[in-house]
N, CA, C and O atoms as a GROMACS GRO file, in nm:
protein
  556
    1MET      N    1  -0.356  -1.601  -4.395
    1MET     CA    2  -0.486  -1.669  -4.398
    1MET      C    3  -0.588  -1.575  -4.460
    1MET      O    4  -0.600  -1.459  -4.419
    2SER      N    5  -0.661  -1.622  -4.558
    2SER     CA    6  -0.743  -1.536  -4.641
    2SER      C    7  -0.863  -1.474  -4.569
    2SER      O    8  -0.905  -1.364  -4.606
    3ASN      N    9  -0.918  -1.538  -4.466
    3ASN     CA   10  -1.034  -1.482  -4.398
    3ASN      C   11  -0.998  -1.414  -4.266
    3ASN      O   12  -1.088  -1.376  -4.191
    4CYS      N   13  -0.871  -1.398  -4.236
    4CYS     CA   14  -0.827  -1.336  -4.111
    4CYS      C   15  -0.826  -1.184  -4.127
    4CYS      O   16  -0.759  -1.131  -4.217
    5VAL      N   17  -0.898  -1.114  -4.042
    5VAL     CA   18  -0.907  -0.970  -4.052
    5VAL      C   19  -0.770  -0.904  -4.035
    5VAL      O   20  -0.741  -0.805  -4.103
    6PHE      N   21  -0.687  -0.956  -3.947
    6PHE     CA   22  -0.556  -0.896  -3.927
    6PHE      C   23  -0.464  -0.923  -4.047
    6PHE      O   24  -0.383  -0.838  -4.083
    7CYS      N   25  -0.476  -1.040  -4.108
    7CYS     CA   26  -0.397  -1.067  -4.229
    7CYS      C   27  -0.441  -0.973  -4.342
    7CYS      O   28  -0.358  -0.930  -4.422
    8LYS      N   29  -0.570  -0.943  -4.349
    8LYS     CA   30  -0.619  -0.849  -4.450
    8LYS      C   31  -0.565  -0.709  -4.424
    8LYS      O   32  -0.537  -0.635  -4.518
    9ILE      N   33  -0.550  -0.672  -4.298
    9ILE     CA   34  -0.489  -0.542  -4.264
    9ILE      C   35  -0.343  -0.541  -4.308
    9ILE      O   36  -0.298  -0.445  -4.369
   10VAL      N   37  -0.271  -0.647  -4.276
   10VAL     CA   38  -0.129  -0.657  -4.317
   10VAL      C   39  -0.116  -0.646  -4.469
   10VAL      O   40  -0.026  -0.580  -4.520
   11ALA      N   41  -0.208  -0.712  -4.542
   11ALA     CA   42  -0.203  -0.713  -4.689
   11ALA      C   43  -0.251  -0.582  -4.751
   11ALA      O   44  -0.240  -0.564  -4.872
   12GLY      N   45  -0.305  -0.492  -4.669
   12GLY     CA   46  -0.356  -0.365  -4.721
   12GLY      C   47  -0.496  -0.373  -4.776
   12GLY      O   48  -0.543  -0.277  -4.838
   13GLU      N   49  -0.564  -0.485  -4.756
   13GLU     CA   50  -0.700  -0.502  -4.804
   13GLU      C   51  -0.802  -0.430  -4.716
   13GLU      O   52  -0.910  -0.392  -4.762
   14ILE      N   53  -0.767  -0.411  -4.590
   14ILE     CA   54  -0.850  -0.337  -4.495
   14ILE      C   55  -0.762  -0.225  -4.441
   14ILE      O   56  -0.649  -0.250  -4.401
   15PRO      N   57  -0.814  -0.101  -4.440
   15PRO     CA   58  -0.732   0.010  -4.390
   15PRO      C   59  -0.716   0.004  -4.239
   15PRO      O   60  -0.799  -0.054  -4.168
   16CYS      N   61  -0.609   0.066  -4.192
   16CYS     CA   62  -0.588   0.078  -4.048
   16CYS      C   63  -0.520   0.211  -4.019
   16CYS      O   64  -0.465   0.276  -4.109
   17ASP      N   65  -0.524   0.250  -3.894
   17ASP     CA   66  -0.452   0.369  -3.848
   17ASP      C   67  -0.318   0.323  -3.795
   17ASP      O   68  -0.303   0.290  -3.678
   18LYS      N   69  -0.220   0.320  -3.887
   18LYS     CA   70  -0.089   0.263  -3.857
   18LYS      C   71  -0.010   0.351  -3.761
   18LYS      O   72   0.002   0.472  -3.780
   19VAL      N   73   0.043   0.287  -3.657
   19VAL     CA   74   0.128   0.352  -3.558
   19VAL      C   75   0.274   0.321  -3.588
   19VAL      O   76   0.361   0.408  -3.578
   20TYR      N   77   0.301   0.194  -3.626
   20TYR     CA   78   0.439   0.147  -3.646
   20TYR      C   79   0.436   0.026  -3.739
   20TYR      O   80   0.342  -0.054  -3.738
   21GLU      N   81   0.543   0.014  -3.818
   21GLU     CA   82   0.556  -0.105  -3.903
   21GLU      C   83   0.704  -0.130  -3.929
   21GLU      O   84   0.782  -0.037  -3.950
   22ASP      N   85   0.742  -0.257  -3.928
   22ASP     CA   86   0.876  -0.297  -3.972
   22ASP      C   87   0.860  -0.428  -4.050
   22ASP      O   88   0.749  -0.463  -4.089
   23ASP      N   89   0.967  -0.500  -4.071
   23ASP     CA   90   0.961  -0.622  -4.151
   23ASP      C   91   0.887  -0.737  -4.084
   23ASP      O   92   0.843  -0.829  -4.152
   24LEU      N   93   0.871  -0.733  -3.952
   24LEU     CA   94   0.811  -0.846  -3.880
   24LEU      C   95   0.676  -0.815  -3.817
   24LEU      O   96   0.592  -0.904  -3.806
   25VAL      N   97   0.653  -0.690  -3.776
   25VAL     CA   98   0.532  -0.656  -3.700
   25VAL      C   99   0.466  -0.531  -3.753
   25VAL      O  100   0.527  -0.449  -3.822
   26LEU      N  101   0.340  -0.518  -3.720
   26LEU     CA  102   0.260  -0.400  -3.752
   26LEU      C  103   0.185  -0.358  -3.627
   26LEU      O  104   0.134  -0.443  -3.554
   27CYS      N  105   0.179  -0.229  -3.602
   27CYS     CA  106   0.102  -0.176  -3.490
   27CYS      C  107   0.002  -0.076  -3.544
   27CYS      O  108   0.037   0.009  -3.626
   28PHE      N  109  -0.122  -0.085  -3.498
   28PHE     CA  110  -0.227   0.007  -3.542
   28PHE      C  111  -0.324   0.030  -3.426
   28PHE      O  112  -0.330  -0.047  -3.331
   29LEU      N  113  -0.400   0.139  -3.437
   29LEU     CA  114  -0.500   0.171  -3.334
   29LEU      C  115  -0.614   0.071  -3.340
   29LEU      O  116  -0.661   0.035  -3.449
   30ASP      N  117  -0.660   0.027  -3.224
   30ASP     CA  118  -0.771  -0.066  -3.213
   30ASP      C  119  -0.900   0.003  -3.256
   30ASP      O  120  -0.921   0.120  -3.223
   31ILE      N  121  -0.987  -0.067  -3.330
   31ILE     CA  122  -1.113  -0.006  -3.374
   31ILE      C  123  -1.218   0.000  -3.262
   31ILE      O  124  -1.319   0.070  -3.274
   32ALA      N  125  -1.195  -0.072  -3.154
   32ALA     CA  126  -1.285  -0.069  -3.038
   32ALA      C  127  -1.200  -0.046  -2.913
   32ALA      O  128  -1.186  -0.136  -2.830
   33PRO      N  129  -1.144   0.073  -2.899
   33PRO     CA  130  -1.046   0.097  -2.792
   33PRO      C  131  -1.105   0.098  -2.651
   33PRO      O  132  -1.214   0.148  -2.627
   34LEU      N  133  -1.028   0.039  -2.558
   34LEU     CA  134  -1.064   0.048  -2.416
   34LEU      C  135  -1.038   0.190  -2.365
   34LEU      O  136  -1.113   0.241  -2.282
   35THR      N  137  -0.931   0.252  -2.417
   35THR     CA  138  -0.896   0.390  -2.383
   35THR      C  139  -0.848   0.457  -2.511
   35THR      O  140  -0.819   0.389  -2.610
   36LEU      N  141  -0.840   0.590  -2.509
   36LEU     CA  142  -0.788   0.661  -2.625
   36LEU      C  143  -0.642   0.621  -2.648
   36LEU      O  144  -0.561   0.623  -2.556
   37GLY      N  145  -0.611   0.584  -2.771
   37GLY     CA  146  -0.476   0.542  -2.805
   37GLY      C  147  -0.453   0.392  -2.798
   37GLY      O  148  -0.344   0.346  -2.833
   38HIS      N  149  -0.550   0.315  -2.755
   38HIS     CA  150  -0.538   0.169  -2.746
   38HIS      C  151  -0.493   0.116  -2.882
   38HIS      O  152  -0.558   0.141  -2.984
   39ALA      N  153  -0.382   0.043  -2.883
   39ALA     CA  154  -0.326  -0.008  -3.008
   39ALA      C  155  -0.296  -0.156  -2.997
   39ALA      O  156  -0.292  -0.213  -2.888
   40LEU      N  157  -0.275  -0.218  -3.112
   40LEU     CA  158  -0.243  -0.360  -3.122
   40LEU      C  159  -0.113  -0.378  -3.197
   40LEU      O  160  -0.092  -0.315  -3.301
   41VAL      N  161  -0.026  -0.463  -3.147
   41VAL     CA  162   0.094  -0.505  -3.219
   41VAL      C  163   0.068  -0.647  -3.265
   41VAL      O  164   0.036  -0.735  -3.185
   42ILE      N  165   0.083  -0.671  -3.395
   42ILE     CA  166   0.059  -0.805  -3.450
   42ILE      C  167   0.180  -0.850  -3.533
   42ILE      O  168   0.251  -0.768  -3.591
   43PRO      N  169   0.202  -0.981  -3.537
   43PRO     CA  170   0.302  -1.031  -3.630
   43PRO      C  171   0.245  -1.023  -3.773
   43PRO      O  172   0.125  -1.040  -3.793
   44LYS      N  173   0.331  -0.996  -3.870
   44LYS     CA  174   0.284  -0.991  -4.008
   44LYS      C  175   0.248  -1.128  -4.060
   44LYS      O  176   0.158  -1.140  -4.144
   45GLU      N  177   0.314  -1.230  -4.013
   45GLU     CA  178   0.278  -1.367  -4.048
   45GLU      C  179   0.160  -1.411  -3.963
   45GLU      O  180   0.149  -1.371  -3.847
   46HIS      N  181   0.074  -1.494  -4.018
   46HIS     CA  182  -0.042  -1.542  -3.944
   46HIS      C  183  -0.001  -1.646  -3.840
   46HIS      O  184   0.059  -1.749  -3.873
   47HIS      N  185  -0.033  -1.619  -3.717
   47HIS     CA  186  -0.016  -1.714  -3.607
   47HIS      C  187  -0.140  -1.702  -3.519
   47HIS      O  188  -0.178  -1.592  -3.479
   48THR      N  189  -0.203  -1.814  -3.490
   48THR     CA  190  -0.321  -1.809  -3.403
   48THR      C  191  -0.282  -1.815  -3.256
   48THR      O  192  -0.361  -1.776  -3.170
   49SER      N  193  -0.162  -1.862  -3.227
   49SER     CA  194  -0.116  -1.879  -3.089
   49SER      C  195   0.022  -1.820  -3.070
   49SER      O  196   0.108  -1.829  -3.157
   50ALA      N  197   0.043  -1.760  -2.955
   50ALA     CA  198   0.175  -1.707  -2.920
   50ALA      C  199   0.278  -1.817  -2.913
   50ALA      O  200   0.398  -1.792  -2.926
   51THR      N  201   0.233  -1.940  -2.893
   51THR     CA  202   0.327  -2.052  -2.881
   51THR      C  203   0.390  -2.092  -3.013
   51THR      O  204   0.488  -2.167  -3.014
   52THR      N  205   0.337  -2.042  -3.125
   52THR     CA  206   0.394  -2.076  -3.256
   52THR      C  207   0.481  -1.963  -3.312
   52THR      O  208   0.540  -1.978  -3.418
   53LEU      N  209   0.488  -1.850  -3.243
   53LEU     CA  210   0.572  -1.741  -3.288
   53LEU      C  211   0.720  -1.782  -3.284
   53LEU      O  212   0.762  -1.856  -3.195
   54THR      N  213   0.795  -1.735  -3.379
   54THR     CA  214   0.940  -1.754  -3.371
   54THR      C  215   0.994  -1.666  -3.258
   54THR      O  216   0.931  -1.568  -3.220
   55ASP      N  217   1.108  -1.702  -3.206
   55ASP     CA  218   1.169  -1.620  -3.101
   55ASP      C  219   1.191  -1.478  -3.150
   55ASP      O  220   1.173  -1.382  -3.076
   56GLU      N  221   1.231  -1.465  -3.278
   56GLU     CA  222   1.257  -1.333  -3.335
   56GLU      C  223   1.132  -1.246  -3.339
   56GLU      O  224   1.137  -1.128  -3.304
   57VAL      N  225   1.021  -1.302  -3.381
   57VAL     CA  226   0.896  -1.226  -3.389
   57VAL      C  227   0.844  -1.193  -3.250
   57VAL      O  228   0.804  -1.080  -3.224
   58ALA      N  229   0.845  -1.290  -3.160
   58ALA     CA  230   0.799  -1.264  -3.022
   58ALA      C  231   0.884  -1.154  -2.958
   58ALA      O  232   0.832  -1.065  -2.891
   59ALA      N  233   1.015  -1.163  -2.977
   59ALA     CA  234   1.103  -1.061  -2.920
   59ALA      C  235   1.074  -0.924  -2.979
   59ALA      O  236   1.071  -0.824  -2.907
   60ARG      N  237   1.053  -0.918  -3.109
   60ARG     CA  238   1.025  -0.789  -3.172
   60ARG      C  239   0.895  -0.728  -3.119
   60ARG      O  240   0.889  -0.608  -3.093
   61MET      N  241   0.792  -0.811  -3.102
   61MET     CA  242   0.666  -0.759  -3.050
   61MET      C  243   0.688  -0.694  -2.914
   61MET      O  244   0.635  -0.586  -2.887
   62PHE      N  245   0.766  -0.759  -2.829
   62PHE     CA  246   0.787  -0.707  -2.694
   62PHE      C  247   0.899  -0.603  -2.688
   62PHE      O  248   0.914  -0.535  -2.586
   63GLN      N  249   0.977  -0.590  -2.793
   63GLN     CA  250   1.075  -0.480  -2.802
   63GLN      C  251   1.007  -0.350  -2.839
   63GLN      O  252   1.037  -0.245  -2.782
   64VAL      N  253   0.915  -0.357  -2.936
   64VAL     CA  254   0.852  -0.233  -2.982
   64VAL      C  255   0.737  -0.188  -2.894
   64VAL      O  256   0.711  -0.069  -2.885
   65ALA      N  257   0.668  -0.281  -2.827
   65ALA     CA  258   0.549  -0.246  -2.750
   65ALA      C  259   0.576  -0.144  -2.640
   65ALA      O  260   0.499  -0.048  -2.629
   66PRO      N  261   0.681  -0.156  -2.558
   66PRO     CA  262   0.704  -0.055  -2.455
   66PRO      C  263   0.735   0.084  -2.515
   66PRO      O  264   0.694   0.186  -2.459
   67LYS      N  265   0.806   0.087  -2.626
   67LYS     CA  266   0.836   0.215  -2.690
   67LYS      C  267   0.709   0.281  -2.742
   67LYS      O  268   0.688   0.401  -2.726
   68ILE      N  269   0.626   0.198  -2.806
   68ILE     CA  270   0.498   0.249  -2.856
   68ILE      C  271   0.409   0.291  -2.739
   68ILE      O  272   0.344   0.395  -2.744
   69GLY      N  273   0.408   0.208  -2.634
   69GLY     CA  274   0.329   0.242  -2.514
   69GLY      C  275   0.369   0.376  -2.457
   69GLY      O  276   0.282   0.456  -2.423
   70GLN      N  277   0.497   0.402  -2.446
   70GLN     CA  278   0.543   0.530  -2.392
   70GLN      C  279   0.501   0.646  -2.483
   70GLN      O  280   0.461   0.751  -2.434
   71ALA      N  281   0.510   0.626  -2.614
   71ALA     CA  282   0.467   0.730  -2.708
   71ALA      C  283   0.318   0.756  -2.697
   71ALA      O  284   0.274   0.871  -2.701
   72LEU      N  285   0.240   0.650  -2.682
   72LEU     CA  286   0.095   0.664  -2.666
   72LEU      C  287   0.061   0.735  -2.536
   72LEU      O  288  -0.029   0.819  -2.533
   73VAL      N  289   0.132   0.703  -2.429
   73VAL     CA  290   0.110   0.770  -2.300
   73VAL      C  291   0.135   0.919  -2.314
   73VAL      O  292   0.055   1.001  -2.268
   74ARG      N  293   0.245   0.955  -2.378
   74ARG     CA  294   0.276   1.097  -2.396
   74ARG      C  295   0.172   1.166  -2.485
   74ARG      O  296   0.132   1.279  -2.458
   75ALA      N  297   0.127   1.096  -2.590
   75ALA     CA  298   0.031   1.155  -2.683
   75ALA      C  299  -0.106   1.174  -2.620
   75ALA      O  300  -0.182   1.262  -2.661
   76THR      N  301  -0.139   1.092  -2.520
   76THR     CA  302  -0.271   1.098  -2.459
   76THR      C  303  -0.269   1.157  -2.318
   76THR      O  304  -0.370   1.153  -2.246
   77ASP      N  305  -0.155   1.212  -2.277
   77ASP     CA  306  -0.140   1.265  -2.142
   77ASP      C  307  -0.174   1.160  -2.036
   77ASP      O  308  -0.234   1.191  -1.934
   78GLY      N  309  -0.134   1.037  -2.062
   78GLY     CA  310  -0.161   0.928  -1.970
   78GLY      C  311  -0.056   0.919  -1.860
   78GLY      O  312   0.035   1.001  -1.851
   79GLY      N  313  -0.072   0.818  -1.777
   79GLY     CA  314   0.021   0.798  -1.667
   79GLY      C  315   0.091   0.665  -1.670
   79GLY      O  316   0.181   0.641  -1.590
   80GLY      N  317   0.051   0.577  -1.763
   80GLY     CA  318   0.109   0.443  -1.774
   80GLY      C  319   0.040   0.369  -1.885
   80GLY      O  320  -0.041   0.425  -1.959
   81PHE      N  321   0.072   0.240  -1.897
   81PHE     CA  322   0.006   0.158  -1.997
   81PHE      C  323   0.009   0.013  -1.956
   81PHE      O  324   0.096  -0.031  -1.881
   82ASN      N  325  -0.090  -0.062  -2.007
   82ASN     CA  326  -0.093  -0.207  -1.989
   82ASN      C  327  -0.053  -0.274  -2.118
   82ASN      O  328  -0.088  -0.226  -2.227
   83LEU      N  329   0.021  -0.384  -2.108
   83LEU     CA  330   0.046  -0.475  -2.220
   83LEU      C  331  -0.031  -0.601  -2.190
   83LEU      O  332  -0.018  -0.657  -2.081
   84LEU      N  333  -0.111  -0.646  -2.285
   84LEU     CA  334  -0.196  -0.764  -2.262
   84LEU      C  335  -0.199  -0.851  -2.386
   84LEU      O  336  -0.230  -0.802  -2.495
   85LEU      N  337  -0.167  -0.978  -2.371
   85LEU     CA  338  -0.176  -1.075  -2.479
   85LEU      C  339  -0.265  -1.189  -2.430
   85LEU      O  340  -0.228  -1.263  -2.339
   86SER      N  341  -0.380  -1.202  -2.492
   86SER     CA  342  -0.473  -1.312  -2.459
   86SER      C  343  -0.449  -1.425  -2.556
   86SER      O  344  -0.464  -1.407  -2.677
   87ASN      N  345  -0.411  -1.541  -2.506
   87ASN     CA  346  -0.374  -1.655  -2.592
   87ASN      C  347  -0.478  -1.765  -2.579
   87ASN      O  348  -0.477  -1.840  -2.480
   88GLY      N  349  -0.567  -1.777  -2.676
   88GLY     CA  350  -0.672  -1.878  -2.675
   88GLY      C  351  -0.805  -1.819  -2.634
   88GLY      O  352  -0.810  -1.722  -2.559
   89PRO      N  353  -0.913  -1.877  -2.682
   89PRO     CA  354  -1.047  -1.827  -2.652
   89PRO      C  355  -1.078  -1.818  -2.502
   89PRO      O  356  -1.139  -1.720  -2.459
   90CYS      N  357  -1.037  -1.916  -2.423
   90CYS     CA  358  -1.071  -1.909  -2.280
   90CYS      C  359  -0.993  -1.799  -2.210
   90CYS      O  360  -1.028  -1.760  -2.098
   91ALA      N  361  -0.888  -1.749  -2.273
   91ALA     CA  362  -0.811  -1.636  -2.218
   91ALA      C  363  -0.864  -1.502  -2.269
   91ALA      O  364  -0.812  -1.396  -2.234
   92GLY      N  365  -0.968  -1.508  -2.353
   92GLY     CA  366  -1.028  -1.386  -2.405
   92GLY      C  367  -0.984  -1.346  -2.544
   92GLY      O  368  -1.017  -1.236  -2.590
   93GLN      N  369  -0.909  -1.432  -2.613
   93GLN     CA  370  -0.867  -1.400  -2.750
   93GLN      C  371  -0.986  -1.411  -2.842
   93GLN      O  372  -1.045  -1.519  -2.856
   94VAL      N  373  -1.022  -1.300  -2.906
   94VAL     CA  374  -1.138  -1.296  -2.994
   94VAL      C  375  -1.096  -1.315  -3.140
   94VAL      O  376  -1.158  -1.393  -3.213
   95VAL      N  377  -0.992  -1.244  -3.182
   95VAL     CA  378  -0.942  -1.256  -3.319
   95VAL      C  379  -0.833  -1.364  -3.321
   95VAL      O  380  -0.735  -1.354  -3.246
   96PRO      N  381  -0.848  -1.467  -3.404
   96PRO     CA  382  -0.753  -1.578  -3.404
   96PRO      C  383  -0.623  -1.544  -3.479
   96PRO      O  384  -0.583  -1.616  -3.571
   97HIS      N  385  -0.561  -1.438  -3.442
   97HIS     CA  386  -0.430  -1.395  -3.493
   97HIS      C  387  -0.364  -1.328  -3.372
   97HIS      O  388  -0.421  -1.237  -3.313
   98VAL      N  389  -0.246  -1.372  -3.335
   98VAL     CA  390  -0.180  -1.320  -3.215
   98VAL      C  391  -0.177  -1.167  -3.219
   98VAL      O  392  -0.146  -1.107  -3.322
   99HIS      N  393  -0.211  -1.107  -3.106
   99HIS     CA  394  -0.204  -0.960  -3.098
   99HIS      C  395  -0.177  -0.918  -2.954
   99HIS      O  396  -0.231  -0.974  -2.858
  100LEU      N  397  -0.093  -0.819  -2.943
  100LEU     CA  398  -0.052  -0.764  -2.814
  100LEU      C  399  -0.119  -0.628  -2.798
  100LEU      O  400  -0.093  -0.536  -2.875
  101HIS      N  401  -0.205  -0.616  -2.698
  101HIS     CA  402  -0.273  -0.489  -2.672
  101HIS      C  403  -0.178  -0.395  -2.598
  101HIS      O  404  -0.107  -0.436  -2.506
  102ILE      N  405  -0.178  -0.270  -2.639
  102ILE     CA  406  -0.110  -0.163  -2.565
  102ILE      C  407  -0.221  -0.065  -2.526
  102ILE      O  408  -0.279   0.002  -2.612
  103VAL      N  409  -0.249  -0.058  -2.396
  103VAL     CA  410  -0.362   0.024  -2.348
  103VAL      C  411  -0.308   0.138  -2.263
  103VAL      O  412  -0.269   0.117  -2.148
  104PRO      N  413  -0.304   0.261  -2.320
  104PRO     CA  414  -0.261   0.375  -2.239
  104PRO      C  415  -0.360   0.396  -2.124
  104PRO      O  416  -0.480   0.380  -2.142
  105ARG      N  417  -0.309   0.432  -2.006
  105ARG     CA  418  -0.394   0.443  -1.888
  105ARG      C  419  -0.385   0.580  -1.826
  105ARG      O  420  -0.283   0.648  -1.831
  106ARG      N  421  -0.497   0.619  -1.766
  106ARG     CA  422  -0.509   0.740  -1.685
  106ARG      C  423  -0.579   0.698  -1.556
  106ARG      O  424  -0.654   0.600  -1.554
  107ASN      N  425  -0.557   0.770  -1.451
  107ASN     CA  426  -0.623   0.737  -1.323
  107ASN      C  427  -0.774   0.738  -1.335
  107ASN      O  428  -0.842   0.662  -1.265
  108ASP      N  429  -0.828   0.822  -1.421
  108ASP     CA  430  -0.973   0.839  -1.432
  108ASP      C  431  -1.032   0.770  -1.555
  108ASP      O  432  -1.142   0.808  -1.597
  109ASP      N  433  -0.964   0.671  -1.615
  109ASP     CA  434  -1.012   0.614  -1.742
  109ASP      C  435  -1.128   0.517  -1.726
  109ASP      O  436  -1.191   0.482  -1.826
  110GLY      N  437  -1.158   0.471  -1.606
  110GLY     CA  438  -1.271   0.383  -1.583
  110GLY      C  439  -1.247   0.237  -1.619
  110GLY      O  440  -1.336   0.154  -1.601
  111VAL      N  441  -1.128   0.204  -1.669
  111VAL     CA  442  -1.097   0.066  -1.703
  111VAL      C  443  -1.055  -0.008  -1.576
  111VAL      O  444  -0.964   0.034  -1.506
  112ILE      N  445  -1.123  -0.118  -1.548
  112ILE     CA  446  -1.092  -0.196  -1.430
  112ILE      C  447  -1.054  -0.337  -1.475
  112ILE      O  448  -1.136  -0.411  -1.530
  113LEU      N  449  -0.929  -0.372  -1.452
  113LEU     CA  450  -0.884  -0.508  -1.485
  113LEU      C  451  -0.929  -0.601  -1.373
  113LEU      O  452  -0.943  -0.559  -1.259
  114PRO      N  453  -0.952  -0.729  -1.406
  114PRO     CA  454  -0.996  -0.823  -1.302
  114PRO      C  455  -0.899  -0.829  -1.185
  114PRO      O  456  -0.777  -0.825  -1.202
  115THR      N  457  -0.955  -0.838  -1.066
  115THR     CA  458  -0.873  -0.842  -0.945
  115THR      C  459  -0.891  -0.973  -0.868
  115THR      O  460  -0.838  -0.989  -0.758
  116LYS      N  461  -0.966  -1.067  -0.926
  116LYS     CA  462  -0.987  -1.197  -0.862
  116LYS      C  463  -0.854  -1.271  -0.854
  116LYS      O  464  -0.776  -1.269  -0.949
  117THR      N  465  -0.829  -1.336  -0.743
  117THR     CA  466  -0.709  -1.418  -0.730
  117THR      C  467  -0.748  -1.563  -0.703
  117THR      O  468  -0.859  -1.592  -0.657
  118ALA      N  469  -0.657  -1.652  -0.732
  118ALA     CA  470  -0.679  -1.795  -0.706
  118ALA      C  471  -0.596  -1.837  -0.586
  118ALA      O  472  -0.499  -1.771  -0.550
  119ALA      N  473  -0.636  -1.947  -0.525
  119ALA     CA  474  -0.561  -1.999  -0.411
  119ALA      C  475  -0.533  -2.148  -0.433
  119ALA      O  476  -0.622  -2.224  -0.472
  120TYR      N  477  -0.411  -2.188  -0.409
  120TYR     CA  478  -0.377  -2.330  -0.416
  120TYR      C  479  -0.446  -2.400  -0.300
  120TYR      O  480  -0.454  -2.346  -0.190
  121GLU      N  481  -0.494  -2.522  -0.325
  121GLU     CA  482  -0.559  -2.600  -0.221
  121GLU      C  483  -0.461  -2.644  -0.113
  121GLU      O  484  -0.498  -2.662   0.003
  122SER      N  485  -0.334  -2.660  -0.153
  122SER     CA  486  -0.234  -2.707  -0.057
  122SER      C  487  -0.095  -2.675  -0.112
  122SER      O  488  -0.081  -2.648  -0.232
  123PRO      N  489   0.006  -2.678  -0.027
  123PRO     CA  490   0.143  -2.662  -0.076
  123PRO      C  491   0.180  -2.772  -0.176
  123PRO      O  492   0.260  -2.751  -0.267
  124GLU      N  493   0.122  -2.890  -0.157
  124GLU     CA  494   0.149  -3.002  -0.249
  124GLU      C  495   0.095  -2.974  -0.388
  124GLU      O  496   0.161  -3.003  -0.488
  125GLN      N  497  -0.024  -2.916  -0.396
  125GLN     CA  498  -0.081  -2.882  -0.525
  125GLN      C  499   0.006  -2.778  -0.596
  125GLN      O  500   0.031  -2.789  -0.716
  126LYS      N  501   0.051  -2.680  -0.522
  126LYS     CA  502   0.139  -2.578  -0.580
  126LYS      C  503   0.268  -2.642  -0.631
  126LYS      O  504   0.315  -2.608  -0.740
  127ALA      N  505   0.326  -2.732  -0.554
  127ALA     CA  506   0.450  -2.800  -0.593
  127ALA      C  507   0.428  -2.886  -0.717
  127ALA      O  508   0.514  -2.890  -0.805
  128GLU      N  509   0.314  -2.954  -0.725
  128GLU     CA  510   0.282  -3.037  -0.842
  128GLU      C  511   0.275  -2.953  -0.968
  128GLU      O  512   0.330  -2.990  -1.072
  129ILE      N  513   0.207  -2.839  -0.960
  129ILE     CA  514   0.194  -2.751  -1.075
  129ILE      C  515   0.329  -2.694  -1.114
  129ILE      O  516   0.362  -2.687  -1.232
  130LEU      N  517   0.405  -2.654  -1.015
  130LEU     CA  518   0.539  -2.600  -1.043
  130LEU      C  519   0.627  -2.704  -1.112
  130LEU      O  520   0.691  -2.673  -1.212
  131MET      N  521   0.631  -2.824  -1.059
  131MET     CA  522   0.716  -2.929  -1.115
  131MET      C  523   0.670  -2.968  -1.256
  131MET      O  524   0.752  -2.989  -1.346
  132ALA      N  525   0.538  -2.978  -1.275
  132ALA     CA  526   0.485  -3.014  -1.407
  132ALA      C  527   0.519  -2.907  -1.510
  132ALA      O  528   0.548  -2.938  -1.625
  133THR      N  529   0.514  -2.781  -1.468
  133THR     CA  530   0.548  -2.670  -1.559
  133THR      C  531   0.695  -2.673  -1.594
  133THR      O  532   0.731  -2.666  -1.711
  134VAL      N  533   0.780  -2.682  -1.493
  134VAL     CA  534   0.925  -2.681  -1.515
  134VAL      C  535   0.966  -2.799  -1.605
  134VAL      O  536   1.051  -2.783  -1.693
  135SER      N  537   0.907  -2.915  -1.582
  135SER     CA  538   0.944  -3.032  -1.663
  135SER      C  539   0.903  -3.017  -1.809
  135SER      O  540   0.965  -3.076  -1.897
  136ARG      N  541   0.798  -2.939  -1.835
  136ARG     CA  542   0.751  -2.920  -1.972
  136ARG      C  543   0.822  -2.807  -2.046
  136ARG      O  544   0.806  -2.794  -2.168
  137LEU      N  545   0.897  -2.727  -1.977
  137LEU     CA  546   0.968  -2.616  -2.044
  137LEU      C  547   1.072  -2.666  -2.141
  137LEU      O  548   1.097  -2.602  -2.243
  138GLY      N  549   1.133  -2.780  -2.112
  138GLY     CA  550   1.232  -2.836  -2.202
  138GLY      C  551   1.174  -2.916  -2.317
  138GLY      O  552   1.245  -2.952  -2.411
  139ALA      N  553   1.044  -2.943  -2.310
  139ALA     CA  554   0.979  -3.028  -2.412
  139ALA      C  555   0.949  -2.951  -2.539
  139ALA      O  556   0.895  -3.008  -2.634
   0.00000   0.00000   0.00000
């Protein structure tokens, strides 16, 4: 897509600090990192939603992310990392090109992920959501 910033990075029109690249995905340091070493894994093909990724591309993203995460943790003297994929604007996706965040973490990094939890109104509501989800998996 011609106006997509991530597609421009893939095409070499915008520079990036490349961490990893293969035939399907590219990983580079985020320009607005939550922590030092925060990186993004993106598919080279333009996809606005994780639901349109091929199984091969989705698998590759999640195959390389833990390896890159571990390397980033070691490089930053961290203690762990978060993997985060926001799918859709209401989920916090800002750039309309699928991207998987790898956020190296330290105990003192000051990053606080949301801790709010939801509660089902009833066991019936939970069962309805479960059944509706399971029935749509085959669709």
